[in-house]
mmCIF file of the N, C-alpha and C atoms, coordinates in Angstrom:
data_MODEL
# 
_entry.id   MODEL 
# 
loop_
_atom_site.group_PDB 
_atom_site.id 
_atom_site.type_symbol 
_atom_site.label_atom_id 
_atom_site.label_alt_id 
_atom_site.label_comp_id 
_atom_site.label_asym_id 
_atom_site.label_entity_id 
_atom_site.label_seq_id 
_atom_site.pdbx_PDB_ins_code 
_atom_site.Cartn_x 
_atom_site.Cartn_y 
_atom_site.Cartn_z 
_atom_site.occupancy 
_atom_site.B_iso_or_equiv 
_atom_site.pdbx_formal_charge 
_atom_site.auth_seq_id 
_atom_site.auth_comp_id 
_atom_site.auth_asym_id 
_atom_site.auth_atom_id 
_atom_site.pdbx_PDB_model_num 
ATOM 1   N N  . MET A 1 1  ? -46.314 3.914  39.666  1.00 0.00 ? 1  MET A N  1 
ATOM 2   C CA . MET A 1 1  ? -44.892 3.640  39.594  1.00 0.00 ? 1  MET A CA 1 
ATOM 3   C C  . MET A 1 1  ? -44.645 2.354  38.816  1.00 0.00 ? 1  MET A C  1 
ATOM 4   N N  . VAL A 1 2  ? -45.438 1.328  39.104  1.00 0.00 ? 2  VAL A N  1 
ATOM 5   C CA . VAL A 1 2  ? -45.279 0.046  38.417  1.00 0.00 ? 2  VAL A CA 1 
ATOM 6   C C  . VAL A 1 2  ? -45.660 0.194  36.946  1.00 0.00 ? 2  VAL A C  1 
ATOM 7   N N  . CYS A 1 3  ? -46.714 0.975  36.673  1.00 0.00 ? 3  CYS A N  1 
ATOM 8   C CA . CYS A 1 3  ? -47.132 1.195  35.281  1.00 0.00 ? 3  CYS A CA 1 
ATOM 9   C C  . CYS A 1 3  ? -46.037 1.899  34.491  1.00 0.00 ? 3  CYS A C  1 
ATOM 10  N N  . GLY A 1 4  ? -45.366 2.844  35.105  1.00 0.00 ? 4  GLY A N  1 
ATOM 11  C CA . GLY A 1 4  ? -44.284 3.567  34.438  1.00 0.00 ? 4  GLY A CA 1 
ATOM 12  C C  . GLY A 1 4  ? -43.123 2.644  34.101  1.00 0.00 ? 4  GLY A C  1 
ATOM 13  N N  . LYS A 1 5  ? -42.770 1.765  35.044  1.00 0.00 ? 5  LYS A N  1 
ATOM 14  C CA . LYS A 1 5  ? -41.681 0.820  34.803  1.00 0.00 ? 5  LYS A CA 1 
ATOM 15  C C  . LYS A 1 5  ? -42.058 -0.180 33.721  1.00 0.00 ? 5  LYS A C  1 
ATOM 16  N N  . LEU A 1 6  ? -43.317 -0.632 33.742  1.00 0.00 ? 6  LEU A N  1 
ATOM 17  C CA . LEU A 1 6  ? -43.785 -1.577 32.730  1.00 0.00 ? 6  LEU A CA 1 
ATOM 18  C C  . LEU A 1 6  ? -43.780 -0.923 31.347  1.00 0.00 ? 6  LEU A C  1 
ATOM 19  N N  . ALA A 1 7  ? -44.228 0.310  31.272  1.00 0.00 ? 7  ALA A N  1 
ATOM 20  C CA . ALA A 1 7  ? -44.237 1.018  29.994  1.00 0.00 ? 7  ALA A CA 1 
ATOM 21  C C  . ALA A 1 7  ? -42.807 1.221  29.485  1.00 0.00 ? 7  ALA A C  1 
ATOM 22  N N  . PHE A 1 8  ? -41.897 1.533  30.389  1.00 0.00 ? 8  PHE A N  1 
ATOM 23  C CA . PHE A 1 8  ? -40.501 1.717  30.008  1.00 0.00 ? 8  PHE A CA 1 
ATOM 24  C C  . PHE A 1 8  ? -39.894 0.407  29.503  1.00 0.00 ? 8  PHE A C  1 
ATOM 25  N N  . CYS A 1 9  ? -40.190 -0.699 30.171  1.00 0.00 ? 9  CYS A N  1 
ATOM 26  C CA . CYS A 1 9  ? -39.691 -2.008 29.738  1.00 0.00 ? 9  CYS A CA 1 
ATOM 27  C C  . CYS A 1 9  ? -40.253 -2.381 28.375  1.00 0.00 ? 9  CYS A C  1 
ATOM 28  N N  . LEU A 1 10 ? -41.535 -2.099 28.140  1.00 0.00 ? 10 LEU A N  1 
ATOM 29  C CA . LEU A 1 10 ? -42.131 -2.391 26.837  1.00 0.00 ? 10 LEU A CA 1 
ATOM 30  C C  . LEU A 1 10 ? -41.495 -1.525 25.741  1.00 0.00 ? 10 LEU A C  1 
ATOM 31  N N  . LEU A 1 11 ? -41.202 -0.290 26.068  1.00 0.00 ? 11 LEU A N  1 
ATOM 32  C CA . LEU A 1 11 ? -40.538 0.589  25.116  1.00 0.00 ? 11 LEU A CA 1 
ATOM 33  C C  . LEU A 1 11 ? -39.152 0.054  24.763  1.00 0.00 ? 11 LEU A C  1 
ATOM 34  N N  . LEU A 1 12 ? -38.400 -0.363 25.775  1.00 0.00 ? 12 LEU A N  1 
ATOM 35  C CA . LEU A 1 12 ? -37.072 -0.915 25.523  1.00 0.00 ? 12 LEU A CA 1 
ATOM 36  C C  . LEU A 1 12 ? -37.145 -2.190 24.690  1.00 0.00 ? 12 LEU A C  1 
ATOM 37  N N  . CYS A 1 13 ? -38.111 -3.059 24.986  1.00 0.00 ? 13 CYS A N  1 
ATOM 38  C CA . CYS A 1 13 ? -38.279 -4.291 24.203  1.00 0.00 ? 13 CYS A CA 1 
ATOM 39  C C  . CYS A 1 13 ? -38.624 -3.962 22.753  1.00 0.00 ? 13 CYS A C  1 
ATOM 40  N N  . GLY A 1 14 ? -39.450 -2.968 22.554  1.00 0.00 ? 14 GLY A N  1 
ATOM 41  C CA . GLY A 1 14 ? -39.808 -2.561 21.200  1.00 0.00 ? 14 GLY A CA 1 
ATOM 42  C C  . GLY A 1 14 ? -38.616 -2.006 20.437  1.00 0.00 ? 14 GLY A C  1 
ATOM 43  N N  . LEU A 1 15 ? -37.779 -1.237 21.118  1.00 0.00 ? 15 LEU A N  1 
ATOM 44  C CA . LEU A 1 15 ? -36.592 -0.686 20.467  1.00 0.00 ? 15 LEU A CA 1 
ATOM 45  C C  . LEU A 1 15 ? -35.578 -1.770 20.120  1.00 0.00 ? 15 LEU A C  1 
ATOM 46  N N  . VAL A 1 16 ? -35.436 -2.748 20.990  1.00 0.00 ? 16 VAL A N  1 
ATOM 47  C CA . VAL A 1 16 ? -34.497 -3.840 20.732  1.00 0.00 ? 16 VAL A CA 1 
ATOM 48  C C  . VAL A 1 16 ? -34.976 -4.696 19.575  1.00 0.00 ? 16 VAL A C  1 
ATOM 49  N N  . ALA A 1 17 ? -36.278 -4.936 19.492  1.00 0.00 ? 17 ALA A N  1 
ATOM 50  C CA . ALA A 1 17 ? -36.829 -5.804 18.454  1.00 0.00 ? 17 ALA A CA 1 
ATOM 51  C C  . ALA A 1 17 ? -36.999 -5.094 17.114  1.00 0.00 ? 17 ALA A C  1 
ATOM 52  N N  . ALA A 1 18 ? -36.897 -3.786 17.100  1.00 0.00 ? 18 ALA A N  1 
ATOM 53  C CA . ALA A 1 18 ? -37.106 -3.043 15.853  1.00 0.00 ? 18 ALA A CA 1 
ATOM 54  C C  . ALA A 1 18 ? -35.990 -3.340 14.859  1.00 0.00 ? 18 ALA A C  1 
ATOM 55  N N  . VAL A 1 19 ? -36.364 -3.522 13.625  1.00 0.00 ? 19 VAL A N  1 
ATOM 56  C CA . VAL A 1 19 ? -35.402 -3.769 12.551  1.00 0.00 ? 19 VAL A CA 1 
ATOM 57  C C  . VAL A 1 19 ? -35.401 -2.536 11.654  1.00 0.00 ? 19 VAL A C  1 
ATOM 58  N N  . PRO A 1 20 ? -34.251 -1.885 11.501  1.00 0.00 ? 20 PRO A N  1 
ATOM 59  C CA . PRO A 1 20 ? -34.223 -0.688 10.659  1.00 0.00 ? 20 PRO A CA 1 
ATOM 60  C C  . PRO A 1 20 ? -34.458 -1.047 9.196   1.00 0.00 ? 20 PRO A C  1 
ATOM 61  N N  . THR A 1 21 ? -35.098 -0.143 8.483   1.00 0.00 ? 21 THR A N  1 
ATOM 62  C CA . THR A 1 21 ? -35.338 -0.372 7.063   1.00 0.00 ? 21 THR A CA 1 
ATOM 63  C C  . THR A 1 21 ? -34.057 -0.107 6.288   1.00 0.00 ? 21 THR A C  1 
ATOM 64  N N  . SER A 1 22 ? -33.927 -0.749 5.180   1.00 0.00 ? 22 SER A N  1 
ATOM 65  C CA . SER A 1 22 ? -32.742 -0.586 4.351   1.00 0.00 ? 22 SER A CA 1 
ATOM 66  C C  . SER A 1 22 ? -32.808 0.754  3.625   1.00 0.00 ? 22 SER A C  1 
ATOM 67  N N  . ASN A 1 23 ? -31.692 1.449  3.587   1.00 0.00 ? 23 ASN A N  1 
ATOM 68  C CA . ASN A 1 23 ? -31.623 2.741  2.902   1.00 0.00 ? 23 ASN A CA 1 
ATOM 69  C C  . ASN A 1 23 ? -31.257 2.586  1.438   1.00 0.00 ? 23 ASN A C  1 
ATOM 70  N N  . GLY A 1 24 ? -31.382 1.427  0.924   1.00 0.00 ? 24 GLY A N  1 
ATOM 71  C CA . GLY A 1 24 ? -31.035 1.191  -0.473  1.00 0.00 ? 24 GLY A CA 1 
ATOM 72  C C  . GLY A 1 24 ? -29.809 0.310  -0.596  1.00 0.00 ? 24 GLY A C  1 
ATOM 73  N N  . ARG A 1 25 ? -29.412 0.099  -1.807  1.00 0.00 ? 25 ARG A N  1 
ATOM 74  C CA . ARG A 1 25 ? -28.276 -0.762 -2.075  1.00 0.00 ? 25 ARG A CA 1 
ATOM 75  C C  . ARG A 1 25 ? -26.973 -0.034 -1.786  1.00 0.00 ? 25 ARG A C  1 
ATOM 76  N N  . ARG A 1 26 ? -26.061 -0.703 -1.138  1.00 0.00 ? 26 ARG A N  1 
ATOM 77  C CA . ARG A 1 26 ? -24.758 -0.113 -0.838  1.00 0.00 ? 26 ARG A CA 1 
ATOM 78  C C  . ARG A 1 26 ? -23.702 -0.835 -1.654  1.00 0.00 ? 26 ARG A C  1 
ATOM 79  N N  . ASP A 1 27 ? -23.202 -0.147 -2.646  1.00 0.00 ? 27 ASP A N  1 
ATOM 80  C CA . ASP A 1 27 ? -22.160 -0.712 -3.486  1.00 0.00 ? 27 ASP A CA 1 
ATOM 81  C C  . ASP A 1 27 ? -20.799 -0.448 -2.848  1.00 0.00 ? 27 ASP A C  1 
ATOM 82  N N  . PRO A 1 28 ? -19.838 -1.308 -3.113  1.00 0.00 ? 28 PRO A N  1 
ATOM 83  C CA . PRO A 1 28 ? -18.495 -1.039 -2.596  1.00 0.00 ? 28 PRO A CA 1 
ATOM 84  C C  . PRO A 1 28 ? -17.903 0.205  -3.255  1.00 0.00 ? 28 PRO A C  1 
ATOM 85  N N  . ALA A 1 29 ? -17.019 0.858  -2.547  1.00 0.00 ? 29 ALA A N  1 
ATOM 86  C CA . ALA A 1 29 ? -16.393 2.077  -3.071  1.00 0.00 ? 29 ALA A CA 1 
ATOM 87  C C  . ALA A 1 29 ? -15.539 1.744  -4.290  1.00 0.00 ? 29 ALA A C  1 
ATOM 88  N N  . ASP A 1 30 ? -15.605 2.581  -5.296  1.00 0.00 ? 30 ASP A N  1 
ATOM 89  C CA . ASP A 1 30 ? -14.825 2.405  -6.511  1.00 0.00 ? 30 ASP A CA 1 
ATOM 90  C C  . ASP A 1 30 ? -13.596 3.309  -6.423  1.00 0.00 ? 30 ASP A C  1 
ATOM 91  N N  . SER A 1 31 ? -12.428 2.717  -6.223  1.00 0.00 ? 31 SER A N  1 
ATOM 92  C CA . SER A 1 31 ? -11.218 3.513  -6.035  1.00 0.00 ? 31 SER A CA 1 
ATOM 93  C C  . SER A 1 31 ? -10.842 4.297  -7.287  1.00 0.00 ? 31 SER A C  1 
ATOM 94  N N  . VAL A 1 32 ? -11.179 3.788  -8.466  1.00 0.00 ? 32 VAL A N  1 
ATOM 95  C CA . VAL A 1 32 ? -10.858 4.512  -9.700  1.00 0.00 ? 32 VAL A CA 1 
ATOM 96  C C  . VAL A 1 32 ? -11.632 5.827  -9.751  1.00 0.00 ? 32 VAL A C  1 
ATOM 97  N N  . LYS A 1 33 ? -12.897 5.810  -9.363  1.00 0.00 ? 33 LYS A N  1 
ATOM 98  C CA . LYS A 1 33 ? -13.687 7.043  -9.315  1.00 0.00 ? 33 LYS A CA 1 
ATOM 99  C C  . LYS A 1 33 ? -13.132 8.005  -8.269  1.00 0.00 ? 33 LYS A C  1 
ATOM 100 N N  . LEU A 1 34 ? -12.648 7.460  -7.169  1.00 0.00 ? 34 LEU A N  1 
ATOM 101 C CA . LEU A 1 34 ? -12.058 8.287  -6.120  1.00 0.00 ? 34 LEU A CA 1 
ATOM 102 C C  . LEU A 1 34 ? -10.807 8.986  -6.629  1.00 0.00 ? 34 LEU A C  1 
ATOM 103 N N  . TYR A 1 35 ? -9.918  8.240  -7.279  1.00 0.00 ? 35 TYR A N  1 
ATOM 104 C CA . TYR A 1 35 ? -8.696  8.837  -7.826  1.00 0.00 ? 35 TYR A CA 1 
ATOM 105 C C  . TYR A 1 35 ? -9.015  9.866  -8.903  1.00 0.00 ? 35 TYR A C  1 
ATOM 106 N N  . GLU A 1 36 ? -10.030 9.599  -9.694  1.00 0.00 ? 36 GLU A N  1 
ATOM 107 C CA . GLU A 1 36 ? -10.413 10.521 -10.761 1.00 0.00 ? 36 GLU A CA 1 
ATOM 108 C C  . GLU A 1 36 ? -10.987 11.824 -10.196 1.00 0.00 ? 36 GLU A C  1 
ATOM 109 N N  . ALA A 1 37 ? -11.734 11.730 -9.108  1.00 0.00 ? 37 ALA A N  1 
ATOM 110 C CA . ALA A 1 37 ? -12.413 12.896 -8.542  1.00 0.00 ? 37 ALA A CA 1 
ATOM 111 C C  . ALA A 1 37 ? -11.487 13.801 -7.736  1.00 0.00 ? 37 ALA A C  1 
ATOM 112 N N  . PHE A 1 38 ? -10.390 13.251 -7.199  1.00 0.00 ? 38 PHE A N  1 
ATOM 113 C CA . PHE A 1 38 ? -9.517  14.035 -6.320  1.00 0.00 ? 38 PHE A CA 1 
ATOM 114 C C  . PHE A 1 38 ? -8.103  14.129 -6.896  1.00 0.00 ? 38 PHE A C  1 
ATOM 115 N N  . PRO A 1 39 ? -7.815  15.191 -7.664  1.00 0.00 ? 39 PRO A N  1 
ATOM 116 C CA . PRO A 1 39 ? -6.461  15.358 -8.191  1.00 0.00 ? 39 PRO A CA 1 
ATOM 117 C C  . PRO A 1 39 ? -5.458  15.841 -7.136  1.00 0.00 ? 39 PRO A C  1 
ATOM 118 N N  . SER A 1 40 ? -5.946  16.319 -6.010  1.00 0.00 ? 40 SER A N  1 
ATOM 119 C CA . SER A 1 40 ? -5.059  16.751 -4.931  1.00 0.00 ? 40 SER A CA 1 
ATOM 120 C C  . SER A 1 40 ? -5.734  16.461 -3.596  1.00 0.00 ? 40 SER A C  1 
ATOM 121 N N  . SER A 1 41 ? -4.939  16.462 -2.525  1.00 0.00 ? 41 SER A N  1 
ATOM 122 C CA . SER A 1 41 ? -5.492  16.189 -1.198  1.00 0.00 ? 41 SER A CA 1 
ATOM 123 C C  . SER A 1 41 ? -4.706  16.961 -0.149  1.00 0.00 ? 41 SER A C  1 
ATOM 124 N N  . VAL A 1 42 ? -5.293  17.064 1.041   1.00 0.00 ? 42 VAL A N  1 
ATOM 125 C CA . VAL A 1 42 ? -4.681  17.738 2.182   1.00 0.00 ? 42 VAL A CA 1 
ATOM 126 C C  . VAL A 1 42 ? -4.919  16.876 3.407   1.00 0.00 ? 42 VAL A C  1 
ATOM 127 N N  . ALA A 1 43 ? -3.899  16.693 4.233   1.00 0.00 ? 43 ALA A N  1 
ATOM 128 C CA . ALA A 1 43 ? -4.045  15.924 5.469   1.00 0.00 ? 43 ALA A CA 1 
ATOM 129 C C  . ALA A 1 43 ? -4.730  16.795 6.517   1.00 0.00 ? 43 ALA A C  1 
ATOM 130 N N  . LEU A 1 44 ? -5.844  16.301 7.055   1.00 0.00 ? 44 LEU A N  1 
ATOM 131 C CA . LEU A 1 44 ? -6.578  17.039 8.081   1.00 0.00 ? 44 LEU A CA 1 
ATOM 132 C C  . LEU A 1 44 ? -6.306  16.512 9.478   1.00 0.00 ? 44 LEU A C  1 
ATOM 133 N N  . PHE A 1 45 ? -5.872  15.261 9.573   1.00 0.00 ? 45 PHE A N  1 
ATOM 134 C CA . PHE A 1 45 ? -5.687  14.642 10.880  1.00 0.00 ? 45 PHE A CA 1 
ATOM 135 C C  . PHE A 1 45 ? -4.571  13.616 10.795  1.00 0.00 ? 45 PHE A C  1 
ATOM 136 N N  . THR A 1 46 ? -3.771  13.520 11.839  1.00 0.00 ? 46 THR A N  1 
ATOM 137 C CA . THR A 1 46 ? -2.786  12.451 11.949  1.00 0.00 ? 46 THR A CA 1 
ATOM 138 C C  . THR A 1 46 ? -2.975  11.757 13.282  1.00 0.00 ? 46 THR A C  1 
ATOM 139 N N  . SER A 1 47 ? -2.674  10.485 13.324  1.00 0.00 ? 47 SER A N  1 
ATOM 140 C CA . SER A 1 47 ? -2.828  9.744  14.568  1.00 0.00 ? 47 SER A CA 1 
ATOM 141 C C  . SER A 1 47 ? -1.707  10.068 15.547  1.00 0.00 ? 47 SER A C  1 
ATOM 142 N N  . SER A 1 48 ? -0.609  10.596 15.045  1.00 0.00 ? 48 SER A N  1 
ATOM 143 C CA . SER A 1 48 ? 0.480   11.032 15.919  1.00 0.00 ? 48 SER A CA 1 
ATOM 144 C C  . SER A 1 48 ? 0.612   12.551 15.806  1.00 0.00 ? 48 SER A C  1 
ATOM 145 N N  . ASN A 1 49 ? 1.293   13.131 16.738  1.00 0.00 ? 49 ASN A N  1 
ATOM 146 C CA . ASN A 1 49 ? 1.465   14.582 16.733  1.00 0.00 ? 49 ASN A CA 1 
ATOM 147 C C  . ASN A 1 49 ? 2.803   14.944 16.090  1.00 0.00 ? 49 ASN A C  1 
ATOM 148 N N  . HIS A 1 50 ? 3.116   14.305 14.985  1.00 0.00 ? 50 HIS A N  1 
ATOM 149 C CA . HIS A 1 50 ? 4.388   14.545 14.300  1.00 0.00 ? 50 HIS A CA 1 
ATOM 150 C C  . HIS A 1 50 ? 4.294   15.848 13.514  1.00 0.00 ? 50 HIS A C  1 
ATOM 151 N N  . THR A 1 51 ? 5.247   16.745 13.725  1.00 0.00 ? 51 THR A N  1 
ATOM 152 C CA . THR A 1 51 ? 5.162   18.081 13.129  1.00 0.00 ? 51 THR A CA 1 
ATOM 153 C C  . THR A 1 51 ? 5.357   18.084 11.616  1.00 0.00 ? 51 THR A C  1 
ATOM 154 N N  . SER A 1 52 ? 6.001   17.075 11.052  1.00 0.00 ? 52 SER A N  1 
ATOM 155 C CA . SER A 1 52 ? 6.213   17.080 9.598   1.00 0.00 ? 52 SER A CA 1 
ATOM 156 C C  . SER A 1 52 ? 4.921   16.858 8.828   1.00 0.00 ? 52 SER A C  1 
ATOM 157 N N  . PHE A 1 53 ? 3.890   16.338 9.489   1.00 0.00 ? 53 PHE A N  1 
ATOM 158 C CA . PHE A 1 53 ? 2.611   16.106 8.824   1.00 0.00 ? 53 PHE A CA 1 
ATOM 159 C C  . PHE A 1 53 ? 1.633   17.269 8.986   1.00 0.00 ? 53 PHE A C  1 
ATOM 160 N N  . LYS A 1 54 ? 2.044   18.350 9.633   1.00 0.00 ? 54 LYS A N  1 
ATOM 161 C CA . LYS A 1 54 ? 1.130   19.467 9.903   1.00 0.00 ? 54 LYS A CA 1 
ATOM 162 C C  . LYS A 1 54 ? 0.624   20.131 8.627   1.00 0.00 ? 54 LYS A C  1 
ATOM 163 N N  . CYS A 1 55 ? 1.469   20.287 7.628   1.00 0.00 ? 55 CYS A N  1 
ATOM 164 C CA . CYS A 1 55 ? 1.083   20.962 6.382   1.00 0.00 ? 55 CYS A CA 1 
ATOM 165 C C  . CYS A 1 55 ? 1.206   20.016 5.194   1.00 0.00 ? 55 CYS A C  1 
ATOM 166 N N  . LEU A 1 56 ? 0.838   18.777 5.369   1.00 0.00 ? 56 LEU A N  1 
ATOM 167 C CA . LEU A 1 56 ? 0.984   17.776 4.317   1.00 0.00 ? 56 LEU A CA 1 
ATOM 168 C C  . LEU A 1 56 ? -0.109  17.936 3.270   1.00 0.00 ? 56 LEU A C  1 
ATOM 169 N N  . SER A 1 57 ? 0.300   17.942 2.015   1.00 0.00 ? 57 SER A N  1 
ATOM 170 C CA . SER A 1 57 ? -0.648  17.954 0.906   1.00 0.00 ? 57 SER A CA 1 
ATOM 171 C C  . SER A 1 57 ? -0.093  17.044 -0.182  1.00 0.00 ? 57 SER A C  1 
ATOM 172 N N  . SER A 1 58 ? -0.902  16.745 -1.172  1.00 0.00 ? 58 SER A N  1 
ATOM 173 C CA . SER A 1 58 ? -0.439  15.896 -2.269  1.00 0.00 ? 58 SER A CA 1 
ATOM 174 C C  . SER A 1 58 ? -1.084  16.343 -3.568  1.00 0.00 ? 58 SER A C  1 
ATOM 175 N N  . SER A 1 59 ? -0.439  15.987 -4.661  1.00 0.00 ? 59 SER A N  1 
ATOM 176 C CA . SER A 1 59 ? -1.000  16.265 -5.979  1.00 0.00 ? 59 SER A CA 1 
ATOM 177 C C  . SER A 1 59 ? -0.803  15.029 -6.852  1.00 0.00 ? 59 SER A C  1 
ATOM 178 N N  . ARG A 1 60 ? -1.790  14.768 -7.678  1.00 0.00 ? 60 ARG A N  1 
ATOM 179 C CA . ARG A 1 60 ? -1.735  13.593 -8.546  1.00 0.00 ? 60 ARG A CA 1 
ATOM 180 C C  . ARG A 1 60 ? -0.845  13.898 -9.745  1.00 0.00 ? 60 ARG A C  1 
ATOM 181 N N  . THR A 1 61 ? 0.104   13.016 -10.025 1.00 0.00 ? 61 THR A N  1 
ATOM 182 C CA . THR A 1 61 ? 1.008   13.209 -11.158 1.00 0.00 ? 61 THR A CA 1 
ATOM 183 C C  . THR A 1 61 ? 0.699   12.263 -12.305 1.00 0.00 ? 61 THR A C  1 
ATOM 184 N N  . ALA A 1 62 ? 0.073   11.139 -12.019 1.00 0.00 ? 62 ALA A N  1 
ATOM 185 C CA . ALA A 1 62 ? -0.266  10.180 -13.078 1.00 0.00 ? 62 ALA A CA 1 
ATOM 186 C C  . ALA A 1 62 ? -1.548  9.460  -12.697 1.00 0.00 ? 62 ALA A C  1 
ATOM 187 N N  . PHE A 1 63 ? -2.365  9.166  -13.714 1.00 0.00 ? 63 PHE A N  1 
ATOM 188 C CA . PHE A 1 63 ? -3.622  8.453  -13.489 1.00 0.00 ? 63 PHE A CA 1 
ATOM 189 C C  . PHE A 1 63 ? -3.924  7.610  -14.718 1.00 0.00 ? 63 PHE A C  1 
ATOM 190 N N  . ASP A 1 64 ? -4.120  6.319  -14.518 1.00 0.00 ? 64 ASP A N  1 
ATOM 191 C CA . ASP A 1 64 ? -4.439  5.396  -15.607 1.00 0.00 ? 64 ASP A CA 1 
ATOM 192 C C  . ASP A 1 64 ? -5.674  4.597  -15.208 1.00 0.00 ? 64 ASP A C  1 
ATOM 193 N N  . PRO A 1 65 ? -6.865  4.999  -15.701 1.00 0.00 ? 65 PRO A N  1 
ATOM 194 C CA . PRO A 1 65 ? -8.086  4.295  -15.296 1.00 0.00 ? 65 PRO A CA 1 
ATOM 195 C C  . PRO A 1 65 ? -8.146  2.854  -15.798 1.00 0.00 ? 65 PRO A C  1 
ATOM 196 N N  . LYS A 1 66 ? -7.509  2.560  -16.920 1.00 0.00 ? 66 LYS A N  1 
ATOM 197 C CA . LYS A 1 66 ? -7.525  1.179  -17.424 1.00 0.00 ? 66 LYS A CA 1 
ATOM 198 C C  . LYS A 1 66 ? -6.705  0.255  -16.532 1.00 0.00 ? 66 LYS A C  1 
ATOM 199 N N  . ALA A 1 67 ? -5.546  0.724  -16.098 1.00 0.00 ? 67 ALA A N  1 
ATOM 200 C CA . ALA A 1 67 ? -4.698  -0.075 -15.209 1.00 0.00 ? 67 ALA A CA 1 
ATOM 201 C C  . ALA A 1 67 ? -5.115  0.073  -13.747 1.00 0.00 ? 67 ALA A C  1 
ATOM 202 N N  . LYS A 1 68 ? -6.037  0.997  -13.474 1.00 0.00 ? 68 LYS A N  1 
ATOM 203 C CA . LYS A 1 68 ? -6.527  1.285  -12.119 1.00 0.00 ? 68 LYS A CA 1 
ATOM 204 C C  . LYS A 1 68 ? -5.379  1.679  -11.187 1.00 0.00 ? 68 LYS A C  1 
ATOM 205 N N  . THR A 1 69 ? -4.555  2.619  -11.655 1.00 0.00 ? 69 THR A N  1 
ATOM 206 C CA . THR A 1 69 ? -3.446  3.113  -10.843 1.00 0.00 ? 69 THR A CA 1 
ATOM 207 C C  . THR A 1 69 ? -3.433  4.633  -10.840 1.00 0.00 ? 69 THR A C  1 
ATOM 208 N N  . ALA A 1 70 ? -2.918  5.175  -9.770  1.00 0.00 ? 70 ALA A N  1 
ATOM 209 C CA . ALA A 1 70 ? -2.725  6.620  -9.642  1.00 0.00 ? 70 ALA A CA 1 
ATOM 210 C C  . ALA A 1 70 ? -1.453  6.853  -8.841  1.00 0.00 ? 70 ALA A C  1 
ATOM 211 N N  . THR A 1 71 ? -0.743  7.907  -9.184  1.00 0.00 ? 71 THR A N  1 
ATOM 212 C CA . THR A 1 71 ? 0.479   8.263  -8.474  1.00 0.00 ? 71 THR A CA 1 
ATOM 213 C C  . THR A 1 71 ? 0.321   9.669  -7.916  1.00 0.00 ? 71 THR A C  1 
ATOM 214 N N  . TYR A 1 72 ? 0.590   9.807  -6.629  1.00 0.00 ? 72 TYR A N  1 
ATOM 215 C CA . TYR A 1 72 ? 0.512   11.101 -5.956  1.00 0.00 ? 72 TYR A CA 1 
ATOM 216 C C  . TYR A 1 72 ? 1.888   11.463 -5.414  1.00 0.00 ? 72 TYR A C  1 
ATOM 217 N N  . VAL A 1 73 ? 2.209   12.754 -5.420  1.00 0.00 ? 73 VAL A N  1 
ATOM 218 C CA . VAL A 1 73 ? 3.436   13.265 -4.816  1.00 0.00 ? 73 VAL A CA 1 
ATOM 219 C C  . VAL A 1 73 ? 3.042   13.990 -3.540  1.00 0.00 ? 73 VAL A C  1 
ATOM 220 N N  . TRP A 1 74 ? 3.701   13.646 -2.436  1.00 0.00 ? 74 TRP A N  1 
ATOM 221 C CA . TRP A 1 74 ? 3.430   14.294 -1.159  1.00 0.00 ? 74 TRP A CA 1 
ATOM 222 C C  . TRP A 1 74 ? 4.289   15.534 -1.038  1.00 0.00 ? 74 TRP A C  1 
ATOM 223 N N  . HIS A 1 75 ? 3.692   16.611 -0.513  1.00 0.00 ? 75 HIS A N  1 
ATOM 224 C CA . HIS A 1 75 ? 4.396   17.875 -0.309  1.00 0.00 ? 75 HIS A CA 1 
ATOM 225 C C  . HIS A 1 75 ? 4.456   18.148 1.195   1.00 0.00 ? 75 HIS A C  1 
ATOM 226 N N  . PHE A 1 76 ? 5.661   18.079 1.753   1.00 0.00 ? 76 PHE A N  1 
ATOM 227 C CA . PHE A 1 76 ? 5.873   18.403 3.161   1.00 0.00 ? 76 PHE A CA 1 
ATOM 228 C C  . PHE A 1 76 ? 6.350   19.843 3.246   1.00 0.00 ? 76 PHE A C  1 
ATOM 229 N N  . LYS A 1 77 ? 5.827   20.601 4.195   1.00 0.00 ? 77 LYS A N  1 
ATOM 230 C CA . LYS A 1 77 ? 6.260   21.987 4.391   1.00 0.00 ? 77 LYS A CA 1 
ATOM 231 C C  . LYS A 1 77 ? 6.914   22.107 5.757   1.00 0.00 ? 77 LYS A C  1 
ATOM 232 N N  . GLY A 1 78 ? 7.801   23.079 5.868   1.00 0.00 ? 78 GLY A N  1 
ATOM 233 C CA . GLY A 1 78 ? 8.516   23.289 7.114   1.00 0.00 ? 78 GLY A CA 1 
ATOM 234 C C  . GLY A 1 78 ? 7.636   23.921 8.185   1.00 0.00 ? 78 GLY A C  1 
ATOM 235 N N  . HIS A 1 79 ? 8.222   24.143 9.353   1.00 0.00 ? 79 HIS A N  1 
ATOM 236 C CA . HIS A 1 79 ? 7.487   24.708 10.486  1.00 0.00 ? 79 HIS A CA 1 
ATOM 237 C C  . HIS A 1 79 ? 6.957   26.105 10.200  1.00 0.00 ? 79 HIS A C  1 
ATOM 238 N N  . SER A 1 80 ? 7.653   26.868 9.348   1.00 0.00 ? 80 SER A N  1 
ATOM 239 C CA . SER A 1 80 ? 7.209   28.229 9.061   1.00 0.00 ? 80 SER A CA 1 
ATOM 240 C C  . SER A 1 80 ? 6.235   28.288 7.888   1.00 0.00 ? 80 SER A C  1 
ATOM 241 N N  . GLY A 1 81 ? 5.900   27.135 7.286   1.00 0.00 ? 81 GLY A N  1 
ATOM 242 C CA . GLY A 1 81 ? 4.953   27.113 6.187   1.00 0.00 ? 81 GLY A CA 1 
ATOM 243 C C  . GLY A 1 81 ? 5.594   27.173 4.825   1.00 0.00 ? 81 GLY A C  1 
ATOM 244 N N  . HIS A 1 82 ? 6.923   27.181 4.770   1.00 0.00 ? 82 HIS A N  1 
ATOM 245 C CA . HIS A 1 82 ? 7.645   27.228 3.497   1.00 0.00 ? 82 HIS A CA 1 
ATOM 246 C C  . HIS A 1 82 ? 8.183   25.850 3.162   1.00 0.00 ? 82 HIS A C  1 
ATOM 247 N N  . LYS A 1 83 ? 8.458   25.637 1.885   1.00 0.00 ? 83 LYS A N  1 
ATOM 248 C CA . LYS A 1 83 ? 9.009   24.351 1.442   1.00 0.00 ? 83 LYS A CA 1 
ATOM 249 C C  . LYS A 1 83 ? 10.437  24.186 1.895   1.00 0.00 ? 83 LYS A C  1 
# 
C-alpha cells in the first residue's frame, strides 16, 4: 500500500516537473490572409439566444490588401428562412 502511494506521488512529481517540447514557431495570425481566404462566412454560435442571429451570414464586398481592410455585408434572414 505504501509502495503504491509512493509510486503515485513520484508519478505526479514527474508530471508536474515535465516541460513540454515546443511544437515549432508560432507566428501571430495574419488578418490580411484571413480576409483573403474567406470571402463569405456563416455564424455558427452566438453568446445570446437572439433569434435574428440564427441564420446570419456575410459576404465580402471589398478587399484591399495594401490598406489591410475588408468590408463585409451581413445578411439577416427571417424566422422562416427568407430575407
